[in-house]
N, C-alpha and C positions, 0 to 999 in steps of 0.2 A: 737494541733497546725492548724490543718486543718482549723479548725474553727474561727482561731484569726480573719480575717480579715470581720468576719459575727457578732462578738460579738458590741454588742450595745453600750458598756460602755468602747470601747478602744477609742480612738479618732486615725483618718488615721496617721495623723502624728506621731505615737509613734509605727508604726508595727515595722518601720525598728530596733528602741531601742528593744522591746519585741524577736522577731527571732533573736537579738543578744544576748540576755540570755538565751532564749534556747539554741541555739547552745553552750553556755559557760558550760550551765547546762550538755546538752548532753557531751562536752567534759570532762569535771570532773567525770561524770557514768564512762565514756570507761577510762578512767586511773585510777579510784579508783578502777571499779571492776577489770581490767587487774592487780591492782597490789597486789589487794587481791586474787584473783586465784594465783597469783603466788609464795606469801606466802605459801598458801594453798599448793600447789604441790610440792614446792621444796624446804619448810622450813626443815630443816635437821640440829637440835640441835649440831650435834656432830660435823658434815662436816664441817657447818660455825665455829666451835672452831678449827676445824686439820687445814682448808683455814684460819684460820685469825693467827694461830700458822705461818702457815707457812709465812703468808704475813710478820708477826715480824720480821722472824728470816732472812727475805730477803733484809729488811729495813732497820734493824738493819747491818749485814753486806755488806748494798750501803753507809750507811752514816760512819760506822767503814774504809772504805774501804778495808773489810773483807773477806772472804770465810765464807760459808755453805755445811755442809756435806749433799751429795747429794741420797734424799731418795733410789732411788733404786742401783744405783752402793755403797754408801760408800764413795766413794767421795769425794776430796774436789773441789768445785768450786766456781766463782763465783756467786754473786746473779744471780737470774733468772729476768732480765729485761722484757720479754714477761708477764712472770707473774705479777709483781708489775703492768705493764701497765693495762693488763686486768681487774684488780681489780680497779685502780685508775678512766680507763675510762666509769666505772661505773657509776660515781660522775660528767662524766664529767672534771675531773682535765687534762688541757691540757699537754702538754708535757712540754711547758715553769712552770710550776707552780709546777710540782712534786716532785721536792727536797722541797718545803716549803711543802707541803702536808703529806708528808715522816717526815720530820722534827717535826711537828706538831703531827703526831700521835705516831713517837715515845716519844717527851714530855711527852704527857698521860700516854704513859706506864712507864714511867720514875717516875712519880707524882705520880700516885696510887701504886709504887712498893714503895715509900717513905713514903707512909701510910700506908704499908702492907698490899694492896690489892694486890689478884693476877691479872694476864691477862684476859681479856675474852671481845672475840668482842664484846659481846653481851651488853655491858657497853658504848661501842662508837658509838654512832646512824650513824654517817655517816660511819662508816666501815660496820660495820654490815648491812646497808643496800648495801654497795658493794659488800660486802661478799654474801648475797641473791640474788645482782642480777647478780651476775656471776653465782652463783650454779642453779640458772635460766636459765641462756645461756646454761650451759652446758648440763642441763637438759634436757629442752624444746624438743631437735630435739628428744628424742626417745617417747613423748608423743605424741598421735593421739588427734589433737584438732578438727578433725572434727567427730570422736567417742564420745567428749564433747556436740557436738550440738545436733544426734541423739544417744538418751540414748540406743536402743534397739542394739548400735555397739558395747559395751562396759561391761566391766568384771562390773558388781553387786556391787562386796564387793570393788575394785578399786574407785568405783563412791561413793560409800557408807563412804568411809573413806575422798576423799576428798569435800562431803559436812558436811562431820562432822568436820573436821577441818576449813572451812569457818562457822559452828556454833559455833565453840571456838571463832570464833573473832566477835560473835553478830550477827549473820545473824540468822531467821530464816528456818525450814527446806524448806520450797518453796523461799524465797530469796533465798537460796540457790543453788538452782536448778537452780532458772532462769539466777540470776550473772554465775555461771560454764558456760552456754551452752553461753551468750551473749560472755562471753571474751573467752571464745573458739572457738567462731565464729571472734571475732576479731582479735585473735594471727595468724586464720589459717588463714585467707583472707593478713594478714602482711605477713605470711611463704610462700602463693603464692606469692604475687607479689615482696618476693627479688630474 
């Protein structure tokens, strides 16, 4: 990038175009790195299943104007709107479209049931993504992102587990370390700005 303007085969009137391309690639890399690290650090299939079932219980209660049993007290209560919105906001579902989204997910579950399939949030890409992002939001405050950047500050077993999770996504060992440090720095920077 620093030598772009000194490159003999690139016309001066194309510099701005090339700089825009570089910026697009940089932003795409940033988003992909953070998404992959988010998946590696926060991905918990059992928790996603539990949260997905809770989400569907509350959606069905909302649609049917019914109640759900409180997990802690065992008492019947109305659907937890705060929980429902916390999932939907991860997909940028606006308040005025929540009913449509809930009906869409409900229809999907009903269709699967008619076909003899069981409910799994893993099978609905939008719901899975929303639950992964919510799980990430819930967990990220317990992760020391500064330590991701300074490998000497982190437990080697934990770091190895995260690198292994990234390798399962197709990264090489070196690439996994690099993306972990890059995304860790980006998230730490964003956390400080909040």
